[in-house]
C-alpha positions as CSV (number, residue, x, y, z in Angstrom):
1,M,-0.1,-0.4,-0.1
2,T,1.4,2.8,-1.2
3,T,0.5,6.5,1.0
4,S,0.3,9.7,-1.2
5,G,3.2,11.9,-0.2
6,P,1.3,15.4,-0.3
7,A,-1.6,14.1,2.0
8,L,0.6,12.8,4.4
9,Q,2.4,16.4,4.8
10,P,0.7,18.6,7.7
11,D,-0.8,21.8,6.8
12,T,1.9,24.3,8.1
13,G,-0.3,27.7,7.9
14,L,-3.1,25.6,10.1
15,A,0.0,24.6,12.3
16,A,1.6,28.1,13.0
17,E,-1.8,29.4,13.5
18,G,-2.7,27.6,16.8
19,H,1.1,27.5,17.2
20,S,0.7,31.3,17.9
21,G,-2.9,30.8,19.7
22,R,-1.3,28.7,22.5
23,R,1.4,31.1,22.9
24,F,-0.9,33.8,23.0
25,E,-3.3,32.5,25.5
26,A,-0.2,31.1,27.3
27,L,1.2,34.7,27.6
28,V,-2.7,36.5,28.5
29,Q,-3.6,33.6,30.5
30,P,-1.4,34.8,33.9
31,I,-2.1,38.6,33.9
32,E,-4.1,39.2,36.8
33,D,-3.9,43.3,36.6
34,Y,-6.6,43.3,33.6
35,A,-9.6,41.3,32.7
36,I,-8.6,39.8,29.0
37,F,-11.4,37.8,27.1
38,L,-12.5,37.0,23.9
39,L,-16.1,37.5,22.8
40,D,-17.7,36.1,19.2
41,P,-19.9,38.1,17.4
42,R,-22.8,38.0,19.4
43,G,-21.4,39.3,22.7
44,Y,-21.0,35.9,23.8
45,V,-17.8,34.8,26.4
46,V,-15.1,32.0,24.1
47,S,-12.2,32.7,26.7
48,W,-11.2,33.7,30.6
49,N,-8.1,35.0,31.6
50,N,-6.7,34.9,35.6
51,G,-7.3,38.8,35.6
52,A,-10.9,38.6,34.4
53,A,-11.6,35.6,36.9
54,R,-10.3,37.7,40.0
55,I,-11.7,41.1,38.7
56,K,-15.1,39.7,37.8
57,G,-15.2,37.1,40.2
58,Y,-15.9,34.3,37.9
59,A,-14.0,31.1,37.6
60,A,-13.8,30.3,33.9
61,H,-16.4,27.2,33.8
62,E,-18.7,29.4,35.1
63,I,-18.8,32.1,32.4
64,I,-17.4,30.7,29.2
65,G,-20.7,30.6,26.8
66,Q,-22.8,33.6,29.1
67,H,-23.4,36.6,27.2
68,F,-21.0,39.6,28.7
69,S,-24.0,41.8,29.4
70,R,-24.3,40.1,32.5
71,F,-21.5,42.1,34.0
72,Y,-23.7,45.7,33.3
73,T,-25.8,47.1,35.1
74,D,-29.6,46.9,34.3
75,E,-29.8,50.4,34.2
76,A,-27.2,50.1,31.0
77,N,-29.1,46.9,29.8
78,G,-32.1,48.5,29.6
79,R,-31.0,51.0,27.1
80,R,-29.2,48.3,25.5
81,W,-25.4,49.8,26.2
82,P,-23.7,46.2,25.8
83,E,-25.3,45.6,22.1
84,H,-23.9,49.7,21.6
85,E,-20.7,49.0,22.4
86,L,-20.7,46.1,20.4
87,E,-22.2,47.9,17.1
88,Q,-19.3,50.9,17.7
89,A,-16.6,48.1,17.4
90,A,-17.6,46.5,14.8
91,L,-18.3,49.6,13.0
92,H,-15.1,52.0,14.1
93,G,-12.9,48.7,15.3
94,R,-12.5,50.0,18.8
95,F,-14.1,51.3,21.1
96,N,-13.5,52.7,24.9
97,D,-15.6,53.1,27.7
98,E,-15.8,53.4,31.6
99,G,-18.2,52.9,34.0
100,W,-20.0,50.8,36.5
101,R,-20.0,47.2,36.2
102,V,-21.0,44.0,38.5
103,R,-19.4,41.4,39.8
104,K,-20.3,37.5,40.4
105,D,-21.5,38.8,44.1
106,G,-23.5,41.8,42.9
107,S,-20.7,43.9,43.9
108,M,-20.1,47.2,41.7
109,F,-16.4,48.3,40.2
110,W,-15.6,51.3,37.9
111,A,-14.3,49.6,35.0
112,N,-12.1,50.9,32.1
113,V,-13.3,48.7,29.3
114,V,-11.1,48.3,25.8
115,I,-13.3,46.4,23.1
116,T,-11.4,45.4,19.7
117,A,-13.2,43.6,16.8
118,L,-11.7,40.7,15.3
119,R,-11.9,39.9,12.1
120,E,-10.7,36.9,9.3
121,Q,-8.3,37.4,6.6
122,D,-11.1,37.9,4.4
123,G,-12.8,40.9,6.4
124,S,-15.4,39.1,8.2
125,L,-16.3,39.7,12.0
126,A,-14.8,36.8,14.2
127,G,-15.5,38.6,17.1
128,F,-14.1,41.2,19.7
129,A,-11.3,41.5,22.0
130,K,-12.5,43.0,25.3
131,V,-9.6,44.3,27.7
132,T,-11.5,45.6,31.3
133,R,-9.5,47.8,34.4
134,D,-10.7,47.9,37.5
135,L,-10.6,51.6,38.1
136,T,-12.5,52.1,41.6
137,A,-9.5,52.8,43.8
138,E,-8.6,55.6,41.1
139,R,-12.1,56.7,40.7
140,R,-12.6,57.4,44.1
141,Q,-9.4,59.3,44.6
142,V,-10.5,61.5,41.8
143,E,-14.3,61.5,43.2
144,A,-12.3,62.9,46.8
145,L,-10.3,65.6,44.7
146,R,-13.5,66.4,43.1
147,L,-15.2,66.5,46.2
148,S,-12.7,68.5,47.8
149,E,-12.3,71.1,44.8
150,E,-16.0,71.5,44.3
151,R,-16.0,72.0,48.8
152,F,-13.5,74.5,48.4
153,R,-15.0,76.3,45.6
154,L,-18.2,76.7,47.9
155,L,-16.4,77.5,50.5
156,V,-14.3,80.3,48.6
157,E,-17.7,81.5,46.6
158,S,-19.3,82.1,50.4
159,V,-16.9,83.9,51.6
160,S,-18.3,87.1,51.4
161,D,-15.4,89.8,53.7
162,Y,-12.9,88.7,51.6
163,A,-12.5,89.3,47.4
164,I,-10.9,85.7,46.5
165,F,-10.3,85.3,42.1
166,M,-8.1,83.8,40.1
167,L,-5.9,85.2,37.5
168,D,-4.1,83.5,34.2
169,P,-0.5,84.2,33.7
170,Q,-0.7,87.6,32.2
171,G,-3.4,88.8,35.0
172,R,-7.0,88.5,33.3
173,V,-9.5,87.7,36.1
174,V,-10.5,83.7,35.4
175,S,-12.6,83.0,38.5
176,W,-14.9,85.5,41.1
177,N,-16.5,84.6,44.3
178,S,-19.8,86.9,45.8
179,G,-16.8,88.3,48.3
180,A,-15.3,89.9,45.2
181,T,-18.3,91.6,43.6
182,N,-19.3,92.9,47.6
183,L,-16.2,94.5,47.7
184,K,-15.5,95.5,44.5
185,G,-19.1,95.6,42.9
186,Y,-18.5,93.8,39.6
187,R,-20.5,90.6,38.8
188,P,-19.0,87.8,37.2
189,A,-20.3,88.7,34.0
190,E,-18.7,91.7,34.2
191,I,-15.3,91.1,35.3
192,V,-14.0,87.3,34.4
193,G,-11.9,88.1,31.4
194,Q,-10.7,91.7,32.5
195,H,-7.3,92.5,33.3
196,F,-7.1,92.9,37.0
197,S,-5.1,96.2,36.6
198,V,-9.0,97.9,36.8
199,F,-8.9,97.5,40.2
200,Y,-5.7,99.8,40.6
201,P,-6.0,103.7,40.8
202,P,-5.2,105.5,36.7
203,E,-1.8,106.8,38.2
204,A,-0.6,103.2,40.1
205,A,-1.8,101.2,36.7
206,A,0.5,103.6,34.7
207,A,3.3,103.5,36.8
208,G,2.7,99.6,36.5
209,A,2.5,98.2,39.4
210,P,0.0,95.7,38.8
211,E,2.4,93.9,36.6
212,R,5.8,94.6,39.3
213,E,3.2,92.7,41.3
214,L,2.6,89.6,39.0
215,R,6.3,89.2,38.4
216,R,7.3,89.8,42.6
217,A,4.9,86.8,43.1
218,A,5.9,84.9,40.0
219,E,9.6,85.2,41.1
220,L,8.9,85.3,45.1
221,G,6.0,82.8,44.8
222,R,3.9,85.1,47.1
223,C,3.2,88.8,47.3
224,T,1.6,91.0,49.9
225,N,1.1,94.8,50.0
226,E,-1.3,97.4,51.0
227,G,-2.7,100.4,48.5
228,W,-5.5,102.0,47.7
229,R,-7.9,100.2,45.0
230,V,-11.1,101.5,43.0
231,R,-14.4,99.8,43.0
232,K,-16.9,99.8,39.8
233,D,-18.3,102.5,40.9
234,G,-15.2,104.9,41.2
235,S,-14.7,105.2,44.8
236,M,-11.9,103.9,46.7
237,F,-10.6,101.5,49.4
238,W,-7.6,100.8,50.9
239,A,-6.6,96.8,50.7
240,N,-4.1,94.4,51.8
241,V,-3.5,92.1,49.1
242,T,-1.9,88.9,48.7
243,L,-0.8,87.5,45.4
244,T,0.1,83.9,45.5
245,A,1.4,82.1,42.2
246,I,0.1,78.6,41.2
247,H,2.3,76.6,39.9
248,D,1.5,72.9,37.9
249,M,3.0,69.3,38.9
250,H,5.7,70.3,36.3
251,G,6.4,73.4,38.0
252,R,5.2,75.7,34.9
253,L,3.5,78.7,36.0
254,T,-0.5,78.8,35.7
255,G,-1.5,81.7,36.8
256,F,-2.0,83.7,40.4
257,A,-5.0,83.4,43.3
258,K,-5.3,86.6,44.9
259,V,-6.6,87.5,48.0
260,T,-8.0,91.2,48.9
261,R,-9.4,92.6,52.0
262,D,-10.7,95.8,52.6
263,M,-9.2,97.4,55.6
264,T,-10.3,101.5,55.0
265,E,-11.7,101.0,58.5
266,S,-8.7,99.5,60.1
267,R,-6.7,102.1,58.3
268,R,-8.7,104.9,59.6
269,T,-9.1,103.1,63.3
270,D,-5.2,103.3,63.0
271,E,-4.8,106.5,62.1
272,L,-7.3,108.0,64.7
273,E,-5.2,106.2,67.6
274,H,-1.8,107.3,66.2
275,S,-3.7,111.1,66.2
276,S,-5.2,110.1,69.4
277,E,-1.5,109.2,71.1
278,Q,0.0,112.6,69.4
279,M,-2.6,114.7,70.9
280,K,-2.1,113.5,73.9
281,Q,1.8,114.1,73.8
282,F,0.7,117.4,72.7
283,L,-1.5,118.1,75.3
284,A,1.2,117.2,77.3
285,M,3.9,119.2,75.9
286,L,1.3,122.3,76.1
287,A,0.8,122.1,79.8
288,H,3.8,121.9,80.4
289,E,4.7,125.0,78.1
290,L,2.0,126.9,79.5
291,R,3.2,126.3,82.9
292,N,6.1,128.3,82.3
293,P,4.7,131.4,81.8
294,L,2.2,130.5,84.7
295,A,5.2,130.6,87.0
296,P,6.2,133.8,87.1
297,V,2.7,135.3,86.9
298,R,2.1,133.8,90.4
299,N,5.3,134.5,91.7
300,A,4.5,138.6,91.0
301,I,1.3,137.8,92.5
302,A,2.5,136.7,95.4
303,T,4.8,139.6,95.6
304,M,2.1,142.1,95.0
305,R,0.5,140.5,98.5
306,L,3.8,141.7,100.0
307,M,3.6,145.4,99.3
308,Q,1.0,147.8,100.0
309,A,-1.6,148.8,97.3
310,S,-4.3,150.8,97.1
311,P,-7.7,149.0,96.7
312,E,-8.5,149.1,93.3
313,I,-5.2,147.4,92.7
314,E,-5.8,144.6,95.6
315,Q,-9.0,144.2,93.4
316,A,-7.6,143.7,90.4
317,R,-4.5,141.6,91.8
318,D,-7.2,138.5,93.4
319,L,-8.8,138.7,90.0
320,I,-5.4,137.8,88.5
321,D,-5.3,135.4,90.8
322,R,-8.3,133.9,90.6
323,Q,-8.1,133.2,86.6
324,I,-4.3,132.1,87.6
325,V,-5.8,129.4,89.6
326,H,-8.9,128.5,87.2
327,L,-6.1,128.7,84.3
328,T,-3.7,126.3,86.0
329,R,-6.9,123.5,86.8
330,L,-7.3,123.4,83.3
331,V,-4.1,123.0,82.8
332,D,-4.1,120.1,85.1
333,D,-7.3,118.6,84.0
334,L,-5.4,118.2,80.0
335,L,-2.7,116.2,81.4
336,D,-5.0,114.3,83.4
337,V,-7.1,113.6,80.3
338,G,-3.9,112.1,78.8
339,R,-3.2,110.0,81.3
340,I,-6.3,108.6,82.4
341,T,-7.4,108.2,78.4
342,S,-3.5,106.4,78.2
343,G,-4.1,104.0,81.3
344,K,-0.9,106.0,83.1
345,I,-2.8,107.8,85.9
346,E,-1.7,106.3,89.5
347,L,-3.6,106.4,92.9
348,R,-1.2,107.0,96.1
349,E,-3.3,104.9,98.2
350,A,-3.6,105.4,102.3
351,P,-6.0,105.5,105.0
352,L,-8.1,108.9,105.0
353,D,-10.7,110.4,106.6
354,L,-12.9,111.6,104.2
355,C,-13.9,114.6,106.7
356,E,-10.8,116.3,105.7
357,V,-10.9,115.8,102.2
358,M,-14.1,117.2,102.4
359,K,-12.6,119.8,104.3
360,H,-9.6,120.3,101.9
361,A,-12.4,120.2,98.5
362,V,-14.3,123.0,100.3
363,D,-11.4,125.6,100.8
364,A,-9.9,124.8,97.7
365,A,-13.4,125.6,95.7
366,R,-13.9,128.7,98.6
367,P,-12.1,131.3,95.4
368,F,-15.6,130.1,92.9
369,T,-17.8,130.4,95.7
370,A,-16.6,133.2,97.4
371,A,-16.6,135.2,94.2
372,R,-20.0,134.3,93.9
373,R,-20.7,134.7,97.4
374,Q,-22.4,131.3,97.4
375,Q,-22.7,129.7,101.0
376,V,-21.4,126.0,100.8
377,E,-23.2,123.7,103.6
378,V,-21.4,120.5,104.5
379,N,-23.3,118.0,106.3
380,M,-20.7,115.1,107.9
381,P,-21.4,112.8,110.7
382,D,-19.9,112.7,113.9
383,A,-17.4,109.7,113.7
384,P,-14.3,109.7,110.7
385,L,-15.3,108.2,108.0
386,I,-12.7,106.1,107.4
387,M,-11.3,104.5,103.5
388,T,-8.2,103.7,101.6
389,G,-7.6,106.1,99.0
390,D,-5.9,108.8,97.3
391,H,-6.5,112.0,99.4
392,T,-5.0,114.5,96.4
393,R,-7.4,112.7,94.0
394,L,-10.9,112.6,96.1
395,V,-10.2,116.0,96.8
396,Q,-10.1,117.0,93.0
397,V,-12.8,115.1,92.8
398,L,-15.0,117.2,94.7
399,Q,-13.6,120.5,94.2
400,N,-14.7,119.8,90.4
401,L,-18.5,119.2,91.9
402,L,-18.0,122.3,93.9
403,H,-16.8,124.2,90.8
404,N,-19.3,122.4,88.3
405,A,-22.4,123.8,91.0
406,S,-21.1,127.1,91.4
407,K,-20.5,127.8,87.8
408,F,-24.2,126.9,86.9
409,S,-25.9,128.0,90.2
410,P,-27.4,131.6,90.6
411,D,-25.4,134.5,93.3
412,E,-25.8,133.9,96.5
413,S,-27.6,130.5,96.0
414,R,-26.4,127.4,98.3
415,I,-24.5,124.2,98.0
416,V,-25.3,121.2,99.6
417,I,-22.8,118.2,100.4
418,D,-24.3,115.4,102.7
419,T,-22.1,112.8,103.3
420,H,-23.0,109.3,105.1
421,R,-22.4,105.6,105.5
422,A,-25.0,103.0,103.8
423,G,-23.5,99.5,104.7
424,R,-20.1,99.4,104.0
425,T,-20.3,102.3,101.4
426,V,-20.3,106.8,101.9
427,Q,-22.5,108.5,100.1
428,I,-21.8,111.9,99.7
429,Q,-24.6,114.3,97.3
430,V,-23.6,117.7,96.0
431,R,-26.6,119.5,95.5
432,D,-27.1,123.2,93.4
433,E,-29.6,125.4,93.1
434,G,-28.5,125.9,89.1
435,R,-29.9,125.6,85.7
436,G,-30.7,122.0,86.0
437,L,-30.2,118.8,83.4
438,R,-32.0,117.1,80.8
439,P,-33.0,113.8,81.6
440,E,-31.1,112.4,78.4
441,T,-27.9,113.9,79.9
442,F,-27.6,112.4,82.9
443,E,-25.1,110.1,81.7
444,S,-23.5,112.0,78.3
445,I,-22.1,114.8,80.6
446,F,-19.8,112.0,82.4
447,G,-18.0,111.8,78.5
448,L,-15.5,113.5,77.4
449,F,-15.6,117.0,76.2
450,S,-19.7,116.7,76.6
451,Q,-21.6,120.1,77.7
452,D,-24.9,120.7,77.4
453,R,-24.8,123.7,75.2
454,S,-28.8,123.3,74.9
455,M,-28.9,125.0,78.6
456,P,-28.9,128.5,79.5
457,G,-26.1,129.5,81.6
458,P,-22.5,130.6,81.6
459,S,-20.4,132.1,78.6
460,E,-17.7,130.0,78.8
461,N,-18.0,126.6,79.9
462,G,-14.9,125.2,80.0
463,L,-13.4,122.2,78.5
464,G,-16.3,120.1,79.2
465,I,-13.6,117.6,80.9
466,G,-14.2,118.1,85.0
467,L,-16.8,115.3,85.3
468,M,-15.1,112.7,82.9
469,L,-12.2,112.9,85.4
470,C,-14.5,113.2,88.1
471,R,-15.9,109.3,86.6
472,S,-12.7,107.8,86.2
473,L,-11.1,108.8,89.4
474,I,-14.0,107.6,91.4
475,E,-14.3,104.5,89.5
476,L,-10.2,103.7,89.7
477,H,-11.2,104.1,93.7
478,G,-14.2,101.3,93.2
479,G,-16.5,103.5,92.9
480,T,-19.5,105.0,91.3
481,I,-21.1,108.8,90.3
482,S,-24.3,109.6,88.5
483,A,-26.3,113.0,87.9
484,T,-30.2,113.3,88.7
485,S,-32.1,116.3,88.4
486,A,-35.8,117.5,88.3
487,G,-35.3,119.5,85.1
488,P,-34.4,122.7,83.8
489,G,-34.1,125.0,86.6
490,T,-34.4,123.0,89.3
491,G,-30.7,122.5,90.6
492,S,-28.4,119.3,89.8
493,T,-27.9,115.8,92.3
494,F,-24.5,114.6,91.3
495,T,-23.9,111.3,93.9
496,I,-21.1,109.5,94.9
497,R,-20.6,106.0,96.4
498,L,-17.1,104.5,97.8
499,P,-16.5,101.5,99.4
500,L,-15.3,102.3,103.1
501,S,-12.4,100.5,104.5
502,R,-12.5,97.9,107.4
503,A,-9.3,99.7,109.1
504,S,-9.7,101.3,112.7
505,A,-9.3,105.2,112.9
506,Q,-6.3,104.1,114.6
507,A,-5.1,103.4,110.7
508,M,-4.5,107.5,110.7
509,S,-2.6,108.2,113.7
510,G,0.6,107.9,111.5
511,A,-1.5,109.9,108.2
512,N,-0.1,113.1,106.7
513,P,-3.9,115.0,107.1
514,L,-2.6,117.6,104.4
515,G,-2.8,114.5,101.7
516,D,-0.3,113.6,99.2
517,G,-0.5,116.9,97.3
518,L,1.2,118.7,100.0
519,I,5.0,118.6,101.3
520,S,5.5,115.9,103.3
521,T,8.8,116.0,105.5
522,V,10.5,114.0,108.1
523,E,12.4,116.4,109.6
524,P,10.4,118.9,112.7
525,I,9.0,122.0,111.9
526,A,10.7,124.8,112.2
527,S,10.0,127.2,114.5
528,A,8.7,130.8,113.6
529,Q,12.2,132.4,114.5
530,D,13.7,129.5,112.3
531,A,11.4,130.0,109.5
532,A,11.6,134.2,109.6
533,A,15.7,133.9,110.1
534,P,17.6,134.9,106.5
535,L,18.6,132.3,104.5
536,R,20.9,132.2,101.0
537,V,19.1,131.0,98.0
538,L,19.8,130.2,95.0
539,V,17.4,130.1,92.0
540,V,18.2,128.3,88.6
541,D,16.3,128.6,85.6
542,D,16.2,129.5,82.0
543,N,13.5,131.5,82.2
544,R,14.1,134.9,83.1
545,D,10.7,136.6,84.0
546,S,10.2,132.9,86.3
547,A,13.7,133.6,87.5
548,D,13.5,137.1,88.1
549,S,10.0,137.0,90.2
550,L,10.6,134.6,92.5
551,A,14.0,136.2,93.4
552,M,11.5,139.3,93.9
553,L,9.5,137.5,96.1
554,L,12.1,135.8,98.6
555,E,14.3,138.4,98.5
556,L,10.6,140.7,99.5
557,K,10.7,138.2,102.0
558,G,14.5,139.0,103.6
559,H,16.3,136.4,101.8
560,D,19.8,136.5,100.3
561,V,18.9,135.5,96.4
562,R,21.6,134.3,93.9
563,V,19.5,134.0,90.5
564,A,21.6,132.5,87.5
565,Y,19.9,131.6,84.4
566,S,22.0,128.6,83.0
567,A,23.4,125.7,84.9
568,T,26.8,127.2,84.0
569,Q,25.9,130.7,86.0
570,A,24.8,128.4,88.9
571,R,28.4,127.0,89.1
572,E,29.6,130.6,89.1
573,C,27.2,131.4,91.4
574,V,28.5,128.9,94.1
575,S,31.9,129.9,93.7
576,D,31.8,132.3,96.3
577,F,28.2,131.9,97.7
578,T,27.0,128.7,99.7
579,P,23.2,128.3,99.6
580,D,21.0,127.2,102.0
581,A,18.9,126.4,99.4
582,A,18.6,125.6,96.0
583,L,15.6,125.9,93.2
584,I,16.7,124.3,89.8
585,D,14.6,124.1,86.8
586,I,14.6,120.9,85.3
587,A,14.0,121.7,81.3
588,M,17.2,123.8,80.6
589,P,18.5,124.0,77.2
590,E,22.5,122.1,77.1
591,I,22.4,121.1,80.9
592,D,19.2,120.6,82.6
593,G,18.4,120.8,85.7
594,Y,19.7,116.8,86.3
595,A,23.5,117.6,85.1
596,A,23.2,120.9,87.0
597,L,22.5,119.2,90.3
598,R,25.5,116.4,89.5
599,F,27.7,119.5,89.6
600,L,26.6,121.0,92.2
601,R,26.0,118.3,94.4
602,A,30.2,117.7,94.3
603,H,30.7,120.7,95.5
604,A,31.9,120.3,98.7
605,P,30.4,123.3,100.4
606,L,27.2,122.8,99.0
607,A,27.3,119.2,100.9
608,H,24.0,120.0,103.1
609,T,21.9,122.6,100.8
610,L,17.9,121.3,100.6
611,F,17.9,120.8,96.1
612,A,14.2,121.4,94.8
613,A,13.2,120.3,91.6
614,M,11.2,123.0,89.5
615,T,9.3,121.7,86.2
616,G,6.2,121.7,84.4
617,F,5.9,117.9,85.1
618,G,4.3,116.2,88.1
619,Q,3.5,112.7,87.1
620,A,5.1,109.8,88.9
621,A,7.3,109.0,87.1
622,D,8.7,112.3,86.9
623,I,8.6,112.8,90.2
624,E,10.7,109.2,90.5
625,L,13.6,111.0,87.9
626,T,13.9,114.1,90.4
627,R,14.0,111.8,93.3
628,A,16.9,109.2,91.6
629,A,19.0,112.3,90.9
630,G,19.0,113.1,94.2
631,F,16.6,115.8,94.6
632,E,14.6,116.6,98.0
633,M,11.9,117.7,96.9
634,H,9.4,118.3,93.6
635,L,7.6,121.3,92.9
636,V,5.2,121.8,89.9
637,K,4.9,125.1,88.1
638,P,3.3,127.0,88.7
639,V,4.1,126.7,92.8
640,D,2.3,127.5,95.0
641,T,4.0,130.0,97.3
642,S,3.3,128.5,100.1
643,L,5.0,125.3,99.0
644,F,8.2,127.4,98.8
645,D,7.6,129.2,102.1
646,E,7.9,125.1,103.2
647,V,11.1,124.7,101.4
648,L,12.7,127.6,103.1
649,A,11.1,126.4,106.3
650,R,13.3,122.7,106.2
651,A,15.7,124.6,104.9
652,A,16.0,126.6,107.8
653,V,15.2,124.2,110.2
654,R,18.3,121.9,108.5
655,R,20.5,125.0,109.1
656,A,19.4,125.3,112.6
657,A,20.6,121.6,113.2
658,L,24.1,122.0,111.4
659,A,24.9,125.3,113.6
660,P,26.5,123.8,116.4
661,L,28.0,121.0,114.6
662,S,31.9,120.8,113.9
663,P,32.7,119.0,111.4
664,L,29.7,119.1,109.9
665,T,27.4,115.7,110.0
666,P,25.1,114.7,106.9
667,L,21.7,114.6,107.9
668,S,19.7,111.6,106.8
669,P,17.6,111.8,103.1
670,L,14.5,113.4,103.1
671,T,11.1,111.9,101.6
672,P,10.8,113.7,98.2
673,P,7.4,115.9,97.8
674,S,4.9,115.3,96.0
675,S,3.4,118.6,94.1
676,S,0.7,120.6,94.7
677,S,-3.0,119.6,94.9
678,S,-4.0,120.9,91.8
679,S,-0.5,119.5,89.8
680,S,0.4,115.8,90.9
681,S,-0.6,112.7,89.5
C-alpha cells in the first residue's frame, strides 16, 4: 500500500496559527491586573484569563458561553448599552468606555473597558477582544479630589468678607467669588476676562504697579502689600492684598490666586489711634509749656501781696490770682485726661478720713464760691469716715463738683454736701440750685469734652472734661458717680458712692492730714524764729521772668537770693556763695537740671544744701526721676507760694541743726515731696 506524499504532509499554515494562538493564550492567561477575554460576534464569552476571574469573580467554566451583558448594570442593559458597545467596535474597530460593572457577587466596580473587533482574513467579523481594568480606587481618589475642589469652590464662593479670585499668567480674571462682588462691585460676567489692573488707581496702573506685583509673586511665590484700590463705581478703599503664584505638577506657572481685604476702617482706626497718641503728647507738652509762663505770674501776684496797694490794685490782683488758679486747673485737667485715656494715671492710696478730704475740697473751691457769694453747707457724721484712697484725687473730684455747681448756679445760691454711711459704703451728694439737667444728659455729661450747650448758663463752659475726670477717678477707687435732676431750672444732684475701709481710726494716726498733694517732711517743723531767719537761696531757671519774679518774692521775704539763668552761671554763683536752698529748673537747654545738680552736689561747700526741682511735669514717673537724681523736693510749676515757704522752712531747720556741729555731719535723706494738690499725679 502506497501512501500519497502530499496527503501525509501537515498544513503548515494551520499549525502556525494554532501555535501562535497557544502562545498568545499562554501570555494572556497569567495576567491578573487586567480582565482579558474574547467574545464571539454575538457577545458570548469564549475565553477567560486569571485577571478576569479575579476582577469579575467568575471561574472560566462559570462564564464561558455566557453573554457579556451580565457584567452590566440593569440600567445599562435597559438601554442596550452592551449591544451599542459591540456595534461601535464593529463599526470603528475599537470602542473605549468607563462605567460601573457588576461582579459575580453583585458588587460594583468602576471599569475602564476597551473592546476591539477581530476579523478574518477575508474581513468578516470573527469576534471581539475585551480588556477591562478595575479603576475603582482611582475613581474614588478622583471623586474625593472633585468633592474637595467642589467644597473648596463652595467655601471660597461663600466667603463674603474677602475678595478671592484667580488670574491667568497674564493677569486676567478667570474666577470671581461673592466677596469680590461685594467688595469691588463687579458681577462675574462683568469682570471675568478683564485685566486686574482695572482695580488700581489710574496713576498706579500707569506706573506699572500691577505688572510689578505679578513679577514679584512669580519670582518669590508670594507678594503682599497694601494700597488704594478702585471699585466699579469709582470709589476708593484701602486694600490688603496677597498675590500667590500657582504652578502645575511640572512647575509651570498656571496663574495667580489673589485675596483682597478691605482695610479702610482698620486704617482709619490706626490713624485715629496715632492721632490720639500725638494729641496726648501735644497736650502734655502744651500743659508743660503753659505752666512755664504761669509760674512768673503767680510769683508776681505773691510779690504784690507783700506790698501796700490801693483797693483797686488789690481787686485787680485778686482777679488775676483767681484766673491764674482757674487756668492752672484747666492745664492740670488736660494732663489728667491724657493720663486716664492712656491708662497711666496712678493712685497713691493710704488710709484717710473723708472729713479731712471734704474740708480741703471746700477750701480749694472757696475762691469760686466766695466770688459769687455762694454758701456751701456741709453735713457730715460726727464719727470719722475712714477709707483707703488717694487724698489728692478725692479732693480733686469734690473740688471739680463744687466748681461745677458754683459755675452753673446763680449768685448767692446754696450748695449742699450731704455725706453719710450706707452699709459698707459712704455716699456723698452734692446738690445745687442751678440750671439743672435734661434727663437725656444724665449719662452723656460724663463723656470726654461733653457739654450741654442747649441749656442757659455761663457763656464760658470750660473744656468739658471735669466730669469725665471725676468719673474716672471715682471708678479707680472702686466707686460710682451719677447725676440726677428734676429738670431745667431745678438744680442738679451728683451722687458719689465709695467703699469704706475696714481699717480702724487708729490707722490714721500716721497719715498726713494734708494729703499727698502738699509737701511731706521727716524733719521737725521749723519754729517761727527759724522760718523767719534770712536764708541764702539759689534760683536756677532759664526762664528769666520766672527766675526774676521768684527772686523778687524771696527777697521781699528777707532772704539773700542769687539768680542763675543757666547751669553754667550756677557753677559761677556757688564759687563764693553757699546756698541753704537751691531751686533748680529741670528743662534747661544745653545743660539740664539733673546735670546741674550733679555738679553742685559735688561742690564740697554745698553738701548740706536742700535741693528742690522745679518743673512743668508732675507725673509719678517725673517725681521718681527727680528723686533718683538726688532732688529732695519736687515742685510743679506754677508753684504755690506756700510750697516755697515750706522749702525754706525745711532749709532753716537743717541750718539750725547744723550750726552747733563741728565738723558738719550729714543728715538723713528727706522723703521726696509731691506737687501741689492740683498738679500732682
